[in-house]
A tleap script that builds the chain and sets N, CA, C and O, in Angstrom:
source leaprc.protein.ff14SB
mol = sequence {
  NMET ALA GLU GLU TYR ARG ILE ALA TRP THR
  ILE TYR THR VAL ALA THR LEU VAL LEU LEU
  LEU ALA GLY TRP TRP PHE THR ARG THR TRP
  SER TRP ALA TRP LEU ARG ARG LEU LEU LEU
  ILE THR PHE ALA ALA VAL LEU LEU MET PRO
  ALA ARG PRO MET ALA PRO ASP ALA VAL ALA
  VAL PRO VAL LEU PRO LEU PHE VAL TYR GLN
  MET LEU PHE GLU GLU GLU GLY ALA ALA PRO
  GLU VAL THR ALA ASN LEU VAL PHE ALA ALA
  GLY GLY ALA LEU THR LEU MET ALA LEU TRP
  GLY LEU ALA VAL LEU TYR LEU GLY TYR ARG
  ARG GLU LYS ARG GLN ARG PHE GLN GLU ASP
  PRO TYR PHE ASP GLU CGLN
}
set mol.1.N position { 11.611 -22.042 -5.717 }
set mol.1.CA position { 11.572 -21.788 -4.092 }
set mol.1.C position { 11.065 -22.747 -3.403 }
set mol.1.O position { 9.916 -23.092 -3.680 }
set mol.2.N position { 11.826 -23.459 -2.275 }
set mol.2.CA position { 11.899 -24.442 -1.657 }
set mol.2.C position { 10.513 -24.812 -1.173 }
set mol.2.O position { 9.808 -23.821 -1.361 }
set mol.3.N position { 9.863 -25.708 -0.681 }
set mol.3.CA position { 8.989 -25.749 -0.083 }
set mol.3.C position { 8.455 -25.245 1.334 }
set mol.3.O position { 7.317 -25.051 1.763 }
set mol.4.N position { 9.769 -25.108 1.909 }
set mol.4.CA position { 9.722 -24.619 3.358 }
set mol.4.C position { 9.399 -23.235 3.355 }
set mol.4.O position { 8.627 -22.557 4.033 }
set mol.5.N position { 10.537 -22.872 1.999 }
set mol.5.CA position { 9.530 -21.126 1.902 }
set mol.5.C position { 8.681 -20.497 1.429 }
set mol.5.O position { 8.366 -19.310 1.349 }
set mol.6.N position { 8.177 -21.824 0.981 }
set mol.6.CA position { 6.795 -21.500 0.497 }
set mol.6.C position { 5.794 -21.469 1.413 }
set mol.6.O position { 4.835 -20.720 1.231 }
set mol.7.N position { 5.882 -22.292 2.540 }
set mol.7.CA position { 5.201 -22.477 3.804 }
set mol.7.C position { 5.452 -21.051 4.309 }
set mol.7.O position { 4.386 -20.457 4.469 }
set mol.8.N position { 6.331 -20.457 4.552 }
set mol.8.CA position { 6.794 -19.293 5.319 }
set mol.8.C position { 6.006 -18.248 4.568 }
set mol.8.O position { 5.188 -17.633 5.252 }
set mol.9.N position { 6.098 -17.919 3.246 }
set mol.9.CA position { 5.540 -16.912 2.591 }
set mol.9.C position { 4.048 -16.929 2.814 }
set mol.9.O position { 3.445 -15.890 3.081 }
set mol.10.N position { 3.337 -18.313 2.689 }
set mol.10.CA position { 1.844 -18.429 2.932 }
set mol.10.C position { 1.288 -17.831 4.219 }
set mol.10.O position { 0.451 -16.931 4.293 }
set mol.11.N position { 2.022 -18.623 5.450 }
set mol.11.CA position { 2.049 -17.825 6.954 }
set mol.11.C position { 2.400 -16.572 6.830 }
set mol.11.O position { 1.657 -15.822 7.464 }
set mol.12.N position { 3.306 -16.015 6.217 }
set mol.12.CA position { 3.558 -14.493 6.608 }
set mol.12.C position { 2.495 -13.905 5.856 }
set mol.12.O position { 2.023 -12.908 6.403 }
set mol.13.N position { 1.943 -14.244 4.695 }
set mol.13.CA position { 1.052 -13.303 3.831 }
set mol.13.C position { -0.163 -13.504 4.785 }
set mol.13.O position { -0.575 -12.467 5.306 }
set mol.14.N position { -0.784 -14.623 5.091 }
set mol.14.CA position { -1.956 -14.605 5.974 }
set mol.14.C position { -2.242 -13.887 7.235 }
set mol.14.O position { -3.276 -13.375 7.665 }
set mol.15.N position { -0.769 -14.013 7.818 }
set mol.15.CA position { -0.724 -13.253 9.410 }
set mol.15.C position { -0.894 -11.803 8.791 }
set mol.15.O position { -1.635 -10.965 9.305 }
set mol.16.N position { -0.273 -11.614 7.839 }
set mol.16.CA position { -0.102 -9.901 7.347 }
set mol.16.C position { -1.474 -9.467 6.659 }
set mol.16.O position { -1.487 -8.358 6.125 }
set mol.17.N position { -2.603 -10.229 6.626 }
set mol.17.CA position { -3.739 -9.993 5.818 }
set mol.17.C position { -4.442 -9.985 7.016 }
set mol.17.O position { -5.273 -9.078 7.069 }
set mol.18.N position { -4.386 -10.623 7.890 }
set mol.18.CA position { -5.365 -10.732 9.336 }
set mol.18.C position { -4.821 -9.691 10.020 }
set mol.18.O position { -5.514 -9.430 11.003 }
set mol.19.N position { -3.717 -8.876 9.895 }
set mol.19.CA position { -3.233 -7.789 10.850 }
set mol.19.C position { -3.739 -6.729 9.831 }
set mol.19.O position { -3.841 -5.697 10.494 }
set mol.20.N position { -4.072 -6.496 8.677 }
set mol.20.CA position { -4.567 -5.714 7.964 }
set mol.20.C position { -6.188 -5.418 7.999 }
set mol.20.O position { -6.862 -4.390 7.947 }
set mol.21.N position { -6.489 -6.858 8.117 }
set mol.21.CA position { -8.070 -6.823 8.328 }
set mol.21.C position { -8.550 -6.443 9.544 }
set mol.21.O position { -9.638 -5.894 9.719 }
set mol.22.N position { -7.677 -6.753 10.476 }
set mol.22.CA position { -7.971 -6.011 11.956 }
set mol.22.C position { -7.848 -4.638 12.233 }
set mol.22.O position { -8.477 -4.083 13.133 }
set mol.23.N position { -6.775 -3.880 11.219 }
set mol.23.CA position { -6.167 -2.588 11.018 }
set mol.23.C position { -7.925 -1.891 10.796 }
set mol.23.O position { -8.464 -1.054 11.521 }
set mol.24.N position { -8.538 -2.602 9.505 }
set mol.24.CA position { -9.802 -2.004 8.556 }
set mol.24.C position { -10.636 -2.197 9.708 }
set mol.24.O position { -11.098 -1.081 9.945 }
set mol.25.N position { -11.051 -2.969 10.503 }
set mol.25.CA position { -11.842 -3.365 11.560 }
set mol.25.C position { -11.906 -2.043 12.582 }
set mol.25.O position { -12.745 -1.213 12.930 }
set mol.26.N position { -10.727 -2.308 12.806 }
set mol.26.CA position { -10.550 -1.072 14.415 }
set mol.26.C position { -10.743 0.566 13.845 }
set mol.26.O position { -11.085 1.526 14.534 }
set mol.27.N position { -10.375 0.563 12.209 }
set mol.27.CA position { -10.812 1.998 11.808 }
set mol.27.C position { -11.877 2.222 10.703 }
set mol.27.O position { -11.752 3.084 9.833 }
set mol.28.N position { -12.890 1.414 10.798 }
set mol.28.CA position { -13.949 1.289 9.903 }
set mol.28.C position { -14.939 2.639 10.236 }
set mol.28.O position { -15.434 3.314 9.334 }
set mol.29.N position { -15.121 2.885 11.530 }
set mol.29.CA position { -15.955 4.082 12.000 }
set mol.29.C position { -15.224 5.462 11.856 }
set mol.29.O position { -15.670 6.443 12.452 }
set mol.30.N position { -13.885 5.561 10.915 }
set mol.30.CA position { -13.183 6.818 10.733 }
set mol.30.C position { -14.023 7.549 9.581 }
set mol.30.O position { -14.497 6.934 8.626 }
set mol.31.N position { -14.168 9.056 9.794 }
set mol.31.CA position { -15.033 9.799 9.105 }
set mol.31.C position { -13.984 10.211 7.892 }
set mol.31.O position { -14.230 11.073 7.048 }
set mol.32.N position { -12.833 9.473 7.961 }
set mol.32.CA position { -12.081 10.114 7.046 }
set mol.32.C position { -11.484 8.453 6.119 }
set mol.32.O position { -10.505 7.727 6.293 }
set mol.33.N position { -12.297 8.423 5.440 }
set mol.33.CA position { -11.815 7.163 4.724 }
set mol.33.C position { -10.812 6.909 4.010 }
set mol.33.O position { -10.361 5.777 3.835 }
set mol.34.N position { -10.385 7.901 3.550 }
set mol.34.CA position { -9.036 8.143 2.468 }
set mol.34.C position { -7.687 7.890 3.168 }
set mol.34.O position { -6.709 7.331 2.671 }
set mol.35.N position { -7.801 8.390 4.386 }
set mol.35.CA position { -6.685 8.125 5.218 }
set mol.35.C position { -6.672 6.732 5.714 }
set mol.35.O position { -5.667 6.028 5.616 }
set mol.36.N position { -7.657 6.371 6.186 }
set mol.36.CA position { -7.624 4.369 6.608 }
set mol.36.C position { -7.206 3.905 5.337 }
set mol.36.O position { -6.120 3.331 5.408 }
set mol.37.N position { -7.812 3.966 3.915 }
set mol.37.CA position { -7.563 3.466 2.805 }
set mol.37.C position { -5.598 3.592 2.740 }
set mol.37.O position { -4.858 2.614 2.633 }
set mol.38.N position { -5.174 4.950 2.833 }
set mol.38.CA position { -3.754 5.209 2.470 }
set mol.38.C position { -3.104 4.615 3.601 }
set mol.38.O position { -1.977 4.217 3.306 }
set mol.39.N position { -3.457 4.402 4.897 }
set mol.39.CA position { -2.333 3.603 5.663 }
set mol.39.C position { -2.712 2.118 5.437 }
set mol.39.O position { -1.809 1.282 5.419 }
set mol.40.N position { -3.685 1.841 5.308 }
set mol.40.CA position { -3.862 0.264 4.848 }
set mol.40.C position { -3.332 -0.186 3.661 }
set mol.40.O position { -3.251 -1.398 3.462 }
set mol.41.N position { -2.830 0.892 2.557 }
set mol.41.CA position { -2.267 0.084 1.371 }
set mol.41.C position { -1.015 0.515 1.490 }
set mol.41.O position { -0.154 -0.126 0.887 }
set mol.42.N position { -0.671 1.518 2.168 }
set mol.42.CA position { 0.863 1.645 2.654 }
set mol.42.C position { 1.518 0.553 3.284 }
set mol.42.O position { 2.414 -0.077 2.723 }
set mol.43.N position { 1.064 0.281 4.547 }
set mol.43.CA position { 1.119 -0.924 5.138 }
set mol.43.C position { 0.974 -2.282 4.596 }
set mol.43.O position { 1.653 -3.165 5.122 }
set mol.44.N position { 0.206 -2.575 3.641 }
set mol.44.CA position { 0.418 -3.623 2.795 }
set mol.44.C position { 0.912 -3.671 1.964 }
set mol.44.O position { 1.034 -4.835 1.585 }
set mol.45.N position { 1.573 -2.603 1.022 }
set mol.45.CA position { 2.611 -2.427 0.247 }
set mol.45.C position { 4.063 -2.977 1.130 }
set mol.45.O position { 4.775 -3.827 0.597 }
set mol.46.N position { 4.351 -2.524 2.242 }
set mol.46.CA position { 5.700 -2.287 2.652 }
set mol.46.C position { 5.815 -3.858 3.387 }
set mol.46.O position { 6.934 -4.351 3.527 }
set mol.47.N position { 4.804 -4.468 3.760 }
set mol.47.CA position { 4.824 -5.806 4.721 }
set mol.47.C position { 4.526 -6.681 3.410 }
set mol.47.O position { 5.051 -7.786 3.550 }
set mol.48.N position { 3.872 -6.560 2.207 }
set mol.48.CA position { 3.973 -7.761 1.642 }
set mol.48.C position { 4.810 -7.908 -0.174 }
set mol.48.O position { 4.692 -8.631 -1.163 }
set mol.49.N position { 5.456 -6.979 0.169 }
set mol.49.CA position { 6.257 -6.621 -1.232 }
set mol.49.C position { 7.714 -7.207 -0.697 }
set mol.49.O position { 8.441 -6.877 0.241 }
set mol.50.N position { 7.810 -8.263 -1.756 }
set mol.50.CA position { 9.062 -8.704 -1.485 }
set mol.50.C position { 10.587 -7.942 -1.954 }
set mol.50.O position { 10.587 -7.230 -2.958 }
set mol.51.N position { 11.814 -8.138 -1.190 }
set mol.51.CA position { 12.775 -7.332 -1.788 }
set mol.51.C position { 13.515 -7.872 -2.735 }
set mol.51.O position { 13.664 -9.091 -2.655 }
set mol.52.N position { 14.044 -7.293 -3.649 }
set mol.52.CA position { 14.775 -7.888 -4.617 }
set mol.52.C position { 16.073 -8.941 -4.065 }
set mol.52.O position { 16.901 -8.631 -3.209 }
set mol.53.N position { 16.002 -10.195 -4.768 }
set mol.53.CA position { 17.100 -10.778 -3.900 }
set mol.53.C position { 18.534 -10.223 -4.574 }
set mol.53.O position { 18.583 -9.716 -5.695 }
set mol.54.N position { 19.787 -10.424 -3.623 }
set mol.54.CA position { 21.048 -9.836 -4.026 }
set mol.54.C position { 21.671 -10.589 -5.147 }
set mol.54.O position { 22.264 -10.270 -6.177 }
set mol.55.N position { 21.216 -12.044 -4.402 }
set mol.55.CA position { 22.128 -12.730 -5.519 }
set mol.55.C position { 20.875 -13.913 -6.367 }
set mol.55.O position { 19.810 -14.069 -5.770 }
set mol.56.N position { 21.028 -14.463 -7.342 }
set mol.56.CA position { 20.097 -14.621 -8.377 }
set mol.56.C position { 19.577 -15.952 -7.942 }
set mol.56.O position { 18.535 -16.314 -8.488 }
set mol.57.N position { 20.342 -17.083 -6.681 }
set mol.57.CA position { 19.760 -18.096 -6.320 }
set mol.57.C position { 19.111 -17.978 -5.135 }
set mol.57.O position { 18.745 -18.952 -4.478 }
set mol.58.N position { 18.887 -16.454 -4.708 }
set mol.58.CA position { 18.275 -15.909 -3.018 }
set mol.58.C position { 17.219 -16.119 -3.220 }
set mol.58.O position { 16.761 -16.130 -4.363 }
set mol.59.N position { 16.346 -16.408 -1.877 }
set mol.59.CA position { 14.958 -16.477 -1.539 }
set mol.59.C position { 14.618 -14.940 -1.179 }
set mol.59.O position { 15.239 -14.325 -0.313 }
set mol.60.N position { 13.397 -14.299 -2.056 }
set mol.60.CA position { 12.711 -13.611 -1.722 }
set mol.60.C position { 12.446 -13.168 -0.109 }
set mol.60.O position { 12.238 -14.017 0.758 }
set mol.61.N position { 12.479 -11.931 0.124 }
set mol.61.CA position { 11.910 -12.035 1.873 }
set mol.61.C position { 11.090 -10.538 1.693 }
set mol.61.O position { 11.300 -9.715 0.802 }
set mol.62.N position { 10.293 -10.455 2.582 }
set mol.62.CA position { 9.431 -9.360 2.567 }
set mol.62.C position { 10.164 -8.001 2.957 }
set mol.62.O position { 10.763 -8.138 4.024 }
set mol.63.N position { 10.284 -6.793 2.434 }
set mol.63.CA position { 11.293 -5.827 2.295 }
set mol.63.C position { 11.771 -4.917 3.600 }
set mol.63.O position { 12.849 -4.368 3.826 }
set mol.64.N position { 10.247 -4.989 4.555 }
set mol.64.CA position { 9.962 -4.148 5.752 }
set mol.64.C position { 10.846 -4.967 6.667 }
set mol.64.O position { 11.806 -4.465 7.252 }
set mol.65.N position { 10.427 -6.521 6.805 }
set mol.65.CA position { 11.361 -7.061 8.026 }
set mol.65.C position { 12.602 -7.282 7.715 }
set mol.65.O position { 13.403 -7.314 8.650 }
set mol.66.N position { 13.059 -7.478 6.442 }
set mol.66.CA position { 14.423 -7.256 5.702 }
set mol.66.C position { 15.368 -6.279 6.164 }
set mol.66.O position { 16.544 -6.372 6.518 }
set mol.67.N position { 14.412 -5.134 6.057 }
set mol.67.CA position { 15.064 -3.724 6.241 }
set mol.67.C position { 15.259 -3.588 7.952 }
set mol.67.O position { 16.364 -3.422 8.468 }
set mol.68.N position { 14.071 -3.683 8.669 }
set mol.68.CA position { 14.290 -3.513 10.311 }
set mol.68.C position { 15.411 -4.733 10.619 }
set mol.68.O position { 16.245 -4.527 11.501 }
set mol.69.N position { 15.418 -5.833 9.981 }
set mol.69.CA position { 16.720 -6.991 10.691 }
set mol.69.C position { 17.759 -6.333 10.279 }
set mol.69.O position { 18.615 -6.231 11.157 }
set mol.70.N position { 18.113 -5.676 8.941 }
set mol.70.CA position { 19.450 -5.529 8.580 }
set mol.70.C position { 19.984 -4.171 9.527 }
set mol.70.O position { 21.133 -4.121 9.966 }
set mol.71.N position { 18.708 -2.813 9.826 }
set mol.71.CA position { 19.190 -1.695 10.985 }
set mol.71.C position { 19.768 -2.642 12.058 }
set mol.71.O position { 20.923 -2.489 12.455 }
set mol.72.N position { 18.908 -3.694 12.561 }
set mol.72.CA position { 19.249 -3.667 13.928 }
set mol.72.C position { 20.822 -4.910 14.250 }
set mol.72.O position { 21.652 -4.947 15.158 }
set mol.73.N position { 20.658 -5.586 13.258 }
set mol.73.CA position { 21.705 -6.625 13.569 }
set mol.73.C position { 22.912 -6.167 12.482 }
set mol.73.O position { 24.059 -6.281 12.914 }
set mol.74.N position { 22.747 -5.652 11.089 }
set mol.74.CA position { 23.655 -5.911 10.636 }
set mol.74.C position { 24.633 -4.506 10.953 }
set mol.74.O position { 23.999 -3.483 11.213 }
set mol.75.N position { 26.069 -4.419 10.942 }
set mol.75.CA position { 26.922 -3.296 11.392 }
set mol.75.C position { 27.186 -2.323 10.718 }
set mol.75.O position { 27.822 -1.360 11.146 }
set mol.76.N position { 26.663 -2.450 9.375 }
set mol.76.CA position { 26.826 -1.219 8.033 }
set mol.76.C position { 25.347 -0.870 8.391 }
set mol.76.O position { 25.200 0.271 7.952 }
set mol.77.N position { 24.269 -1.241 8.921 }
set mol.77.CA position { 22.923 -0.919 8.351 }
set mol.77.C position { 22.304 -1.529 7.575 }
set mol.77.O position { 22.756 -2.623 7.236 }
set mol.78.N position { 21.029 -1.053 6.998 }
set mol.78.CA position { 20.489 -1.724 5.999 }
set mol.78.C position { 21.195 -1.457 4.679 }
set mol.78.O position { 21.865 -0.425 4.639 }
set mol.79.N position { 21.156 -2.182 3.649 }
set mol.79.CA position { 21.523 -2.381 2.163 }
set mol.79.C position { 20.977 -1.463 1.614 }
set mol.79.O position { 19.749 -1.441 1.692 }
set mol.80.N position { 21.730 -0.283 0.800 }
set mol.80.CA position { 21.183 0.793 -0.271 }
set mol.80.C position { 19.900 -0.183 -0.921 }
set mol.80.O position { 18.802 0.346 -1.095 }
set mol.81.N position { 20.094 -1.478 -1.227 }
set mol.81.CA position { 18.932 -2.047 -2.209 }
set mol.81.C position { 17.770 -2.087 -1.554 }
set mol.81.O position { 16.768 -1.533 -2.007 }
set mol.82.N position { 17.779 -2.951 -0.068 }
set mol.82.CA position { 16.749 -2.897 0.602 }
set mol.82.C position { 16.184 -1.524 0.961 }
set mol.82.O position { 14.976 -1.405 1.165 }
set mol.83.N position { 16.971 -0.537 1.040 }
set mol.83.CA position { 16.108 0.622 1.109 }
set mol.83.C position { 15.230 1.374 0.067 }
set mol.83.O position { 14.118 1.899 0.131 }
set mol.84.N position { 16.203 1.216 -0.965 }
set mol.84.CA position { 15.571 1.491 -2.329 }
set mol.84.C position { 14.214 0.898 -2.413 }
set mol.84.O position { 13.215 1.606 -2.537 }
set mol.85.N position { 14.169 -0.412 -2.345 }
set mol.85.CA position { 12.584 -1.535 -2.613 }
set mol.85.C position { 12.186 -0.767 -1.267 }
set mol.85.O position { 11.614 0.247 -1.667 }
set mol.86.N position { 12.204 -0.751 0.041 }
set mol.86.CA position { 11.177 0.028 0.909 }
set mol.86.C position { 10.454 1.357 0.347 }
set mol.86.O position { 9.250 1.615 0.358 }
set mol.87.N position { 11.415 2.046 -0.095 }
set mol.87.CA position { 11.082 3.396 -0.498 }
set mol.87.C position { 10.280 3.412 -1.639 }
set mol.87.O position { 9.473 4.340 -1.695 }
set mol.88.N position { 10.302 2.587 -2.597 }
set mol.88.CA position { 9.567 2.414 -3.859 }
set mol.88.C position { 8.438 1.751 -3.483 }
set mol.88.O position { 7.507 1.970 -4.258 }
set mol.89.N position { 8.169 0.995 -2.547 }
set mol.89.CA position { 7.173 0.044 -2.081 }
set mol.89.C position { 6.357 1.084 -1.767 }
set mol.89.O position { 5.380 1.367 -2.461 }
set mol.90.N position { 6.729 1.805 -0.577 }
set mol.90.CA position { 5.800 2.966 0.197 }
set mol.90.C position { 5.421 3.822 -0.898 }
set mol.90.O position { 4.227 3.937 -1.177 }
set mol.91.N position { 6.304 4.433 -1.546 }
set mol.91.CA position { 5.931 5.582 -2.717 }
set mol.91.C position { 5.132 5.225 -3.571 }
set mol.91.O position { 4.195 6.005 -3.740 }
set mol.92.N position { 5.152 3.999 -4.406 }
set mol.92.CA position { 4.266 3.396 -5.105 }
set mol.92.C position { 2.570 3.341 -4.618 }
set mol.92.O position { 1.579 3.486 -5.334 }
set mol.93.N position { 2.633 3.127 -3.406 }
set mol.93.CA position { 1.568 2.898 -2.833 }
set mol.93.C position { 0.995 4.409 -2.356 }
set mol.93.O position { -0.093 4.969 -2.222 }
set mol.94.N position { 1.895 4.598 -2.251 }
set mol.94.CA position { 1.263 6.583 -1.864 }
set mol.94.C position { 0.731 7.187 -3.332 }
set mol.94.O position { -0.305 7.846 -3.420 }
set mol.95.N position { 1.448 6.920 -4.281 }
set mol.95.CA position { 1.133 7.308 -5.714 }
set mol.95.C position { -0.053 6.801 -5.941 }
set mol.95.O position { -0.946 7.569 -6.300 }
set mol.96.N position { -0.314 5.436 -5.788 }
set mol.96.CA position { -1.586 4.875 -6.494 }
set mol.96.C position { -2.788 5.149 -5.690 }
set mol.96.O position { -3.853 4.835 -6.221 }
set mol.97.N position { -2.850 5.890 -4.026 }
set mol.97.CA position { -3.511 6.369 -3.230 }
set mol.97.C position { -3.922 7.801 -3.363 }
set mol.97.O position { -4.870 8.410 -2.866 }
set mol.98.N position { -2.778 8.250 -4.316 }
set mol.98.CA position { -3.281 9.987 -4.700 }
set mol.98.C position { -3.913 9.830 -5.915 }
set mol.98.O position { -4.986 10.412 -6.074 }
set mol.99.N position { -3.405 9.081 -6.902 }
set mol.99.CA position { -4.388 8.917 -8.012 }
set mol.99.C position { -5.750 8.388 -7.685 }
set mol.99.O position { -6.700 8.984 -8.193 }
set mol.100.N position { -5.948 7.539 -7.046 }
set mol.100.CA position { -7.593 7.357 -6.747 }
set mol.100.C position { -8.296 8.234 -6.007 }
set mol.100.O position { -9.522 8.294 -6.091 }
set mol.101.N position { -7.525 9.072 -5.134 }
set mol.101.CA position { -7.958 10.350 -4.167 }
set mol.101.C position { -8.362 11.235 -5.723 }
set mol.101.O position { -9.541 11.557 -5.868 }
set mol.102.N position { -7.374 11.587 -6.808 }
set mol.102.CA position { -7.564 12.708 -7.475 }
set mol.102.C position { -9.116 12.102 -8.522 }
set mol.102.O position { -10.131 12.774 -8.706 }
set mol.103.N position { -8.882 10.837 -9.001 }
set mol.103.CA position { -10.028 10.194 -9.436 }
set mol.103.C position { -11.385 10.441 -9.073 }
set mol.103.O position { -12.255 10.805 -9.865 }
set mol.104.N position { -11.590 10.171 -7.482 }
set mol.104.CA position { -12.591 10.046 -6.961 }
set mol.104.C position { -13.146 11.513 -6.825 }
set mol.104.O position { -14.343 11.758 -6.977 }
set mol.105.N position { -12.191 12.491 -6.525 }
set mol.105.CA position { -12.904 13.977 -6.611 }
set mol.105.C position { -13.197 14.360 -8.124 }
set mol.105.O position { -14.225 14.972 -8.414 }
set mol.106.N position { -12.425 14.048 -8.915 }
set mol.106.CA position { -13.299 14.271 -10.645 }
set mol.106.C position { -14.595 13.728 -10.453 }
set mol.106.O position { -15.571 14.469 -10.338 }
set mol.107.N position { -14.675 12.588 -10.413 }
set mol.107.CA position { -16.092 11.905 -10.431 }
set mol.107.C position { -16.819 12.733 -9.695 }
set mol.107.O position { -17.635 13.360 -10.370 }
set mol.108.N position { -16.826 13.036 -8.232 }
set mol.108.CA position { -17.499 13.469 -7.536 }
set mol.108.C position { -17.938 15.016 -8.108 }
set mol.108.O position { -19.039 15.505 -7.853 }
set mol.109.N position { -17.062 15.596 -8.794 }
set mol.109.CA position { -17.323 17.077 -9.262 }
set mol.109.C position { -17.958 17.062 -10.412 }
set mol.109.O position { -18.805 17.932 -10.610 }
set mol.110.N position { -17.689 16.084 -11.406 }
set mol.110.CA position { -18.816 15.443 -12.617 }
set mol.110.C position { -20.125 15.300 -12.188 }
set mol.110.O position { -21.078 15.893 -12.693 }
set mol.111.N position { -20.205 14.265 -10.958 }
set mol.111.CA position { -21.624 13.738 -10.815 }
set mol.111.C position { -22.665 15.587 -10.335 }
set mol.111.O position { -23.661 16.155 -10.782 }
set mol.112.N position { -21.764 15.835 -9.357 }
set mol.112.CA position { -22.596 17.101 -9.231 }
set mol.112.C position { -23.138 18.067 -10.096 }
set mol.112.O position { -24.297 18.482 -10.103 }
set mol.113.N position { -22.086 18.431 -10.916 }
set mol.113.CA position { -22.259 19.522 -12.138 }
set mol.113.C position { -23.597 18.729 -12.946 }
set mol.113.O position { -24.485 19.330 -13.551 }
set mol.114.N position { -23.495 17.284 -12.794 }
set mol.114.CA position { -24.657 16.380 -13.827 }
set mol.114.C position { -25.751 16.638 -13.099 }
set mol.114.O position { -26.796 16.806 -13.728 }
set mol.115.N position { -25.781 16.735 -11.546 }
set mol.115.CA position { -26.909 16.905 -10.911 }
set mol.115.C position { -27.578 18.585 -11.224 }
set mol.115.O position { -28.702 18.714 -11.709 }
set mol.116.N position { -26.892 19.530 -10.942 }
set mol.116.CA position { -27.221 20.523 -11.171 }
set mol.116.C position { -27.572 20.887 -12.524 }
set mol.116.O position { -28.526 21.619 -12.788 }
set mol.117.N position { -27.049 20.541 -13.103 }
set mol.117.CA position { -27.361 20.702 -15.022 }
set mol.117.C position { -29.115 19.724 -15.182 }
set mol.117.O position { -30.030 20.147 -15.889 }
set mol.118.N position { -29.180 18.687 -14.518 }
set mol.118.CA position { -30.875 17.856 -14.673 }
set mol.118.C position { -31.668 18.750 -13.676 }
set mol.118.O position { -32.890 18.627 -13.751 }
set mol.119.N position { -31.267 19.481 -12.910 }
set mol.119.CA position { -32.285 20.141 -11.892 }
set mol.119.C position { -32.415 21.222 -12.609 }
set mol.119.O position { -33.577 21.483 -12.918 }
set mol.120.N position { -31.442 22.082 -13.050 }
set mol.120.CA position { -31.503 23.366 -13.634 }
set mol.120.C position { -31.836 23.441 -15.065 }
set mol.120.O position { -30.810 23.928 -15.539 }
set mol.121.N position { -32.679 23.246 -16.065 }
set mol.121.CA position { -32.731 23.318 -17.334 }
set mol.121.C position { -32.208 24.580 -18.099 }
set mol.121.O position { -32.385 24.514 -19.316 }
set mol.122.N position { -31.417 26.058 -17.501 }
set mol.122.CA position { -31.109 26.719 -17.815 }
set mol.122.C position { -29.352 26.932 -17.314 }
set mol.122.O position { -28.537 27.832 -17.513 }
set mol.123.N position { -29.310 25.920 -16.753 }
set mol.123.CA position { -27.936 25.906 -16.205 }
set mol.123.C position { -26.718 26.043 -17.420 }
set mol.123.O position { -26.640 25.193 -18.307 }
set mol.124.N position { -25.808 27.179 -17.350 }
set mol.124.CA position { -25.048 27.139 -18.577 }
set mol.124.C position { -23.648 26.521 -18.207 }
set mol.124.O position { -22.877 26.995 -17.372 }
set mol.125.N position { -23.455 25.464 -18.909 }
set mol.125.CA position { -22.119 24.353 -18.838 }
set mol.125.C position { -21.052 25.125 -19.173 }
set mol.125.O position { -20.841 25.266 -20.378 }
set mol.126.N position { -20.138 25.798 -18.195 }
set mol.126.CA position { -18.759 26.284 -18.984 }
set mol.126.C position { -17.916 25.803 -17.896 }
set mol.126.O position { -16.692 25.921 -17.965 }
savepdb mol mol.pdb
quit
């Protein structure tokens, strides 16, 4: 990757992280923390995930800006590869957060059950 693309990726990544940090800051008082995490992880995935380059010597670009550019300025719209990259980036982030949510629910259930068992020696664990 050429030096100017490396500098551009660094600037883009820092700007995106600042944007995500601002999003976290303004949503930190939400009572639904899972929704805040879901939104921030999904936005991070679609903004920072590089699209697979079509040509072997092409430079990787972020998938969401490339998708928007192709939708606005290309005659045929977005390429199927770019659309697939966008869908898989967002779907992967949503899947990750769904698994995280299930793990948190399960651990909370186990913690509650353990507390009930410790408080009541006659609690039948079934």
